[in-house]
C-alpha positions as CSV (number, residue, x, y, z in Angstrom):
1,M,3.9,8.9,0.3
2,L,5.0,11.8,-1.8
3,K,8.0,12.2,-4.2
4,H,10.8,14.0,-2.5
5,R,10.0,17.4,-4.2
6,Q,6.4,17.3,-3.0
7,K,7.5,16.1,0.5
8,E,9.6,19.3,0.9
9,Q,6.6,21.4,0.0
10,M,4.4,19.5,2.4
11,K,6.9,20.0,5.2
12,L,6.3,23.7,4.9
13,I,2.6,23.3,4.9
14,L,2.3,20.9,7.6
15,G,5.5,21.4,9.6
16,R,6.3,17.6,9.8
17,D,8.3,15.1,7.7
18,V,6.1,12.1,7.3
19,M,5.7,9.4,4.6
20,F,2.3,9.6,2.8
21,K,0.8,7.2,0.5
22,K,1.0,8.7,-3.1
23,T,-2.7,9.4,-3.2
24,V,-1.9,12.3,-0.8
25,R,-1.3,14.3,-4.1
26,N,-5.1,14.7,-4.1
27,A,-6.2,17.9,-2.3
28,V,-8.7,16.0,-0.1
29,I,-6.0,14.1,1.6
30,I,-4.0,17.3,2.1
31,A,-7.0,18.6,3.9
32,F,-7.3,15.4,5.9
33,A,-3.7,15.8,7.0
34,A,-4.3,19.4,8.1
35,V,-7.2,18.2,10.2
36,I,-5.0,15.6,11.9
37,L,-2.3,18.2,12.5
38,L,-4.9,20.5,14.3
39,G,-5.9,17.5,16.3
40,G,-2.4,17.2,17.6
41,A,-1.7,13.8,16.2
42,A,1.3,14.8,14.0
43,F,4.8,13.6,14.6
44,S,8.1,13.9,13.0
45,L,9.7,10.9,11.3
46,N,13.4,11.3,10.4
47,K,16.7,9.6,10.7
48,S,17.7,11.4,13.9
49,Q,14.4,10.3,15.7
50,V,15.1,8.7,19.1
51,A,13.3,5.4,19.7
52,K,13.6,2.3,21.6
53,K,15.6,-0.6,20.3
54,V,13.9,-2.3,17.3
55,S,12.8,-5.8,18.0
56,I,13.0,-7.2,14.5
57,T,15.0,-10.0,12.9
58,K,16.3,-11.0,9.6
59,K,15.1,-14.6,9.8
60,V,11.6,-16.0,10.6
61,K,10.1,-19.4,10.8
62,V,8.9,-20.8,7.5
63,Y,5.1,-21.2,7.4
64,E,3.2,-23.8,5.4
65,N,2.1,-22.5,2.1
66,T,-1.7,-21.8,1.5
67,E,-3.1,-24.6,-0.7
68,T,-4.4,-23.2,-3.9
69,N,-7.6,-25.1,-3.8
70,K,-8.4,-23.5,-0.4
71,L,-7.9,-20.0,-1.5
72,H,-10.5,-17.5,-0.9
73,P,-9.1,-14.2,-2.2
74,Y,-10.9,-11.0,-1.3
75,L,-10.4,-7.2,-1.3
76,S,-10.1,-5.1,1.9
77,I,-10.9,-1.5,1.3
78,T,-10.2,1.8,3.3
79,R,-12.4,4.8,2.9
80,S,-12.0,7.9,5.0
81,F,-14.5,10.6,6.1
82,Y,-14.9,13.6,8.4
83,S,-16.3,12.5,11.7
84,K,-17.5,14.7,14.7
85,K,-17.2,11.6,16.9
86,S,-13.6,11.1,16.4
87,E,-11.0,13.2,18.4
88,S,-9.0,13.9,15.2
89,G,-12.2,14.9,13.3
90,M,-11.7,12.0,10.8
91,S,-12.5,8.2,10.7
92,S,-12.0,5.3,8.3
93,R,-14.4,2.8,7.2
94,C,-13.2,-0.8,6.5
95,F,-14.9,-2.8,3.7
96,F,-14.8,-6.4,2.7
97,Y,-15.4,-7.3,-0.9
98,N,-16.1,-10.9,-1.8
99,I,-14.7,-11.3,-5.4
100,K,-16.6,-14.5,-6.0
101,E,-20.0,-13.4,-5.0
102,K,-19.3,-9.7,-5.9
103,K,-20.7,-8.4,-2.5
104,L,-19.5,-5.4,-0.7
105,E,-19.8,-5.1,3.1
106,Q,-18.8,-2.5,5.6
107,K,-17.0,-4.3,8.5
108,A,-16.1,-1.5,10.9
109,I,-15.4,2.2,11.5
110,V,-11.9,3.0,13.1
111,P,-10.1,6.1,14.1
112,Y,-8.1,8.0,11.5
113,N,-5.1,9.7,13.3
114,S,-2.2,8.3,11.3
115,S,-0.4,9.9,8.4
116,N,-1.6,7.2,6.0
117,P,-4.8,5.4,7.2
118,L,-4.8,1.7,6.5
119,T,-7.4,-0.8,7.5
120,L,-7.5,-4.6,6.9
121,Y,-10.3,-7.0,7.5
122,S,-8.9,-10.5,8.3
123,T,-11.0,-13.4,7.2
124,R,-8.8,-15.7,9.3
125,N,-10.0,-14.4,12.6
126,D,-12.8,-12.0,11.6
127,K,-11.0,-9.1,13.0
128,I,-10.1,-5.6,11.9
129,Y,-6.6,-4.2,12.0
130,Y,-5.7,-0.5,11.3
131,S,-2.8,1.9,11.5
132,A,-2.9,4.6,14.1
133,F,-0.6,7.2,15.7
134,S,1.0,5.9,18.8
135,G,2.3,9.0,20.5
136,K,5.1,11.5,20.0
137,G,8.3,9.7,19.0
138,K,6.5,6.4,18.9
139,G,5.4,6.5,15.3
140,N,2.3,4.8,13.7
141,Q,1.6,1.3,14.7
142,I,-0.8,-1.6,14.0
143,Y,-3.8,-1.8,16.2
144,L,-6.5,-4.5,16.6
145,D,-10.1,-3.2,16.7
146,N,-11.8,-4.6,19.8
147,N,-15.4,-3.3,19.6
148,G,-14.3,0.2,19.2
149,T,-11.1,0.2,21.3
150,G,-7.8,-0.3,19.9
151,E,-5.2,-3.0,21.0
152,K,-1.7,-2.2,20.0
153,K,0.0,-5.0,18.1
154,T,3.4,-3.5,17.2
155,D,5.8,-1.0,18.6
156,Q,8.8,-0.9,16.2
157,F,7.3,1.0,13.2
158,G,7.1,4.6,12.1
159,D,4.6,4.4,9.2
160,F,3.0,2.1,6.7
161,N,2.1,2.0,3.1
162,Y,0.6,-1.5,2.9
163,L,-0.9,-4.1,5.3
164,I,-2.0,-7.3,3.6
165,Q,-3.1,-10.7,4.8
166,C,-1.2,-13.5,3.0
167,G,-2.5,-16.9,4.3
168,K,-1.1,-17.3,7.8
169,Q,1.1,-14.2,7.7
170,Y,0.9,-10.5,7.0
171,F,2.9,-8.4,4.5
172,M,3.7,-4.7,5.1
173,A,5.5,-2.0,3.4
174,A,6.7,-0.1,6.5
175,I,9.3,2.2,7.9
176,L,11.0,1.2,11.1
177,L,11.6,3.8,13.8
178,K,15.0,5.4,13.5
179,H,15.0,4.5,9.7
180,Y,14.0,6.4,6.6
181,C,12.9,4.1,3.7
182,M,9.8,1.9,3.3
183,E,10.9,-1.7,3.6
184,P,9.2,-5.1,2.8
185,I,8.3,-6.7,6.1
186,V,6.6,-10.0,6.9
187,C,4.9,-10.7,10.2
188,D,3.4,-13.8,11.8
189,A,-0.3,-14.2,12.6
190,E,0.0,-12.3,15.9
191,F,2.5,-9.7,14.8
192,Q,5.0,-11.1,17.4
193,N,7.7,-12.0,14.9
194,C,8.4,-9.6,12.0
195,S,11.1,-10.0,9.5
196,R,13.0,-7.7,7.1
197,V,13.0,-9.7,4.0
198,M,15.2,-7.6,1.8
199,F,17.5,-5.8,4.3
200,D,19.3,-2.7,3.0
201,K,21.9,-1.4,5.4
202,K,22.2,1.7,3.3
203,D,18.6,2.6,4.1
204,D,18.2,3.6,0.4
205,R,15.5,1.3,-1.2
206,F,11.9,2.7,-1.2
207,T,9.3,-0.1,-1.5
208,W,6.6,1.6,-3.5
209,M,3.8,-0.3,-5.2
210,V,2.7,-3.7,-3.9
211,S,0.3,-6.5,-4.9
212,T,-0.3,-10.2,-4.1
213,V,0.0,-13.3,-6.2
214,P,-2.3,-15.6,-4.2
215,K,-2.0,-18.8,-6.2
216,E,1.8,-18.8,-5.7
217,N,1.7,-17.3,-2.2
218,K,3.9,-14.5,-3.3
219,I,4.1,-10.7,-3.1
220,V,5.1,-8.7,-6.1
221,F,6.4,-5.1,-5.5
222,S,8.4,-2.3,-7.0
223,Y,11.2,-0.3,-5.4
224,Y,13.6,2.6,-6.4
225,S,16.7,4.1,-4.9
226,D,16.0,7.1,-2.8
227,N,19.4,8.6,-3.7
228,E,18.8,8.1,-7.4
229,M,15.3,9.5,-7.1
230,R,16.5,12.7,-5.4
231,K,19.3,13.1,-8.1
232,A,16.7,12.5,-10.8
233,D,14.4,15.1,-9.4
234,D,17.1,17.6,-9.4
235,E,17.8,16.8,-13.1
236,G,14.2,16.8,-14.1
237,R,14.0,13.1,-15.0
238,N,12.9,9.9,-13.3
239,A,14.9,7.2,-11.5
240,P,14.6,3.5,-12.7
241,S,12.4,1.0,-10.8
242,K,12.9,-2.6,-10.1
243,I,10.2,-5.2,-9.8
244,V,10.7,-7.9,-7.2
245,M,8.8,-11.3,-6.3
246,L,8.8,-12.3,-2.8
247,D,8.1,-16.0,-1.9
248,M,6.0,-15.8,1.3
249,E,7.1,-19.4,2.3
250,T,10.9,-19.3,1.8
251,K,11.2,-15.4,2.2
252,K,13.4,-15.5,-0.9
253,T,13.3,-12.5,-3.3
254,E,14.0,-12.4,-7.0
255,T,14.2,-9.4,-9.3
256,V,12.0,-10.2,-12.3
257,Y,11.9,-7.0,-14.3
258,K,13.5,-3.5,-14.5
259,T,12.2,-0.3,-16.1
260,K,13.1,3.3,-16.6
261,Y,9.5,4.3,-15.8
262,Y,7.9,5.6,-12.6
263,I,5.6,2.8,-11.5
264,D,2.2,3.8,-10.3
265,G,0.5,0.4,-10.1
266,I,1.4,-3.2,-10.1
267,A,-0.3,-6.5,-10.5
268,C,0.9,-10.1,-11.4
269,E,-0.5,-13.5,-12.1
270,G,1.5,-16.4,-13.6
271,K,4.0,-14.9,-16.1
272,K,1.8,-11.9,-16.7
273,L,2.9,-8.7,-15.0
274,I,0.9,-5.6,-15.4
275,L,2.3,-2.1,-14.7
276,S,0.9,1.4,-14.7
277,C,3.9,3.5,-15.9
278,A,4.5,7.3,-16.1
279,P,7.4,9.4,-17.2
280,N,7.7,10.7,-13.6
281,G,5.8,10.9,-10.4
282,L,4.2,14.4,-11.2
283,T,2.6,13.3,-14.4
284,T,-1.2,13.6,-14.9
285,R,-3.3,10.6,-15.0
286,Q,-3.9,11.1,-18.7
287,K,-0.3,10.4,-19.4
288,H,-0.1,7.1,-17.6
289,K,0.2,4.0,-19.8
290,I,-0.7,0.4,-18.9
291,Y,1.7,-2.3,-20.0
292,E,1.5,-6.1,-20.0
293,V,4.9,-7.8,-19.5
294,N,5.7,-11.3,-20.3
295,L,8.0,-12.4,-17.4
296,D,9.7,-15.1,-19.5
297,T,10.5,-13.0,-22.6
298,K,10.5,-9.6,-20.8
299,K,8.5,-8.3,-23.8
300,R,5.9,-5.7,-23.0
301,V,2.7,-4.7,-24.8
302,R,0.7,-1.6,-24.1
303,L,-2.9,-2.2,-22.9
304,K,-5.4,0.3,-24.2
305,L,-7.9,0.2,-21.3
306,P,-10.9,2.6,-21.0
307,F,-9.6,3.7,-17.6
308,Y,-7.0,5.8,-16.0
309,I,-4.9,3.8,-13.4
310,M,-2.3,5.4,-11.2
311,D,-2.7,3.5,-7.9
312,Q,-3.2,0.1,-6.4
313,M,-3.9,-2.8,-8.8
314,A,-4.4,-6.6,-8.3
315,L,-4.8,-9.5,-10.7
316,Y,-6.8,-12.7,-10.0
317,D,-8.3,-15.2,-12.6
318,N,-7.4,-12.7,-15.3
319,V,-9.6,-9.9,-13.6
320,L,-7.7,-6.7,-13.0
321,Y,-8.8,-4.9,-9.8
322,F,-7.6,-1.3,-9.5
323,L,-8.2,2.2,-8.0
324,G,-8.6,4.6,-10.8
325,W,-10.8,6.7,-13.0
326,K,-13.5,5.9,-15.5
327,G,-13.9,9.3,-17.1
328,D,-14.0,11.6,-14.2
329,T,-15.4,9.1,-11.7
330,R,-12.8,7.7,-9.3
331,G,-13.4,4.4,-7.8
332,I,-12.4,0.8,-7.5
333,Y,-13.1,-1.3,-10.5
334,A,-12.8,-4.9,-11.8
335,Y,-11.9,-5.3,-15.4
336,N,-12.1,-8.7,-17.0
337,L,-9.2,-9.0,-19.4
338,T,-10.8,-11.8,-21.3
339,T,-14.3,-10.5,-21.8
340,K,-13.4,-6.8,-21.7
341,K,-16.3,-6.2,-19.4
342,Y,-16.1,-4.4,-15.9
343,D,-17.7,-4.0,-12.7
344,V,-17.9,-1.0,-10.4
345,I,-17.0,-2.2,-6.9
346,M,-17.0,1.2,-5.2
347,K,-17.4,4.8,-6.4
348,E,-16.0,7.7,-4.5
349,V,-18.8,9.6,-2.7
350,K,-19.2,13.2,-1.5
351,D,-17.1,14.1,1.6
352,E,-15.3,10.6,1.6
353,F,-12.1,9.5,0.1
354,I,-11.0,6.1,-1.0
355,N,-7.6,5.6,0.5
356,G,-6.8,2.2,-1.2
357,F,-7.4,-1.5,-1.2
358,S,-5.5,-4.8,-1.1
359,L,-6.0,-8.3,-2.5
360,N,-5.8,-10.6,0.4
361,Y,-6.0,-14.4,0.9
């Protein structure tokens, strides 16, 4: 997903209006998007798009919370690459990382023909889910990988920024067909019942960065006003962001923090909120700053870490997982905030691009 100024430039280059994950700023992903366009998988996503009636509700059944002592959090990682076997010329690898045993395992290779490739390995059913282009005017949807063939699980979405397993449910940051902004969405185990948990009839709130809080069965996410961001872009400044906590059992949301900064990474555990902040969305990685916020006092302290972080983060047992840079090496790292030691989970390799990861449970 790009900021609005960049999206207008990308429209001219690619001839389409789609929502990309913010890592699209990297030239590799721009090249990937061009390959997809040449493969004929592009589609236009805008407010005037004609689509069938959205089957989505504001209320869902409340599911039993995941017991803390039964938690087995893990990372699911997406990495894309050029593939002659794929119709679009690209494919995505789905990896599973066991954070307890510190073991990385490739689970599947799935098609890459969506504007933002997402994959998710589910430990609940040992299945792979991924986002894929569903046809002209039908947006991107969630598919289940069945031994190399895709089974479509949804039909009401346009695009996605996140797909995360949260106990017996899934969380998405998604755009509904005929809508514009990324919304927080909760789906049941079979994607049959999906709920808009923070409905905005103005279609103005952009759900941006997302992370899980497994021990509390919660999601933490940031959002900004689309209209405020456009105005801020015109004035050469940044729009403020709000941080919200979503209880996955009750579906209640609570605004826990507000900031004037552009949020490029978020993680939370207990009363500790960690943010990657920048003056605006066009800032270089060297200007990003990491802050630890006490959610009780709202006081923040800058963390001087030996990394550049401007993408996904997660926090579990006081270990910060993130997609970022150590020097000039981009990859996924695990940094122990207590011992100050770190592990390299995955480094970016030649001709492949790490699209992102999620902390699931």
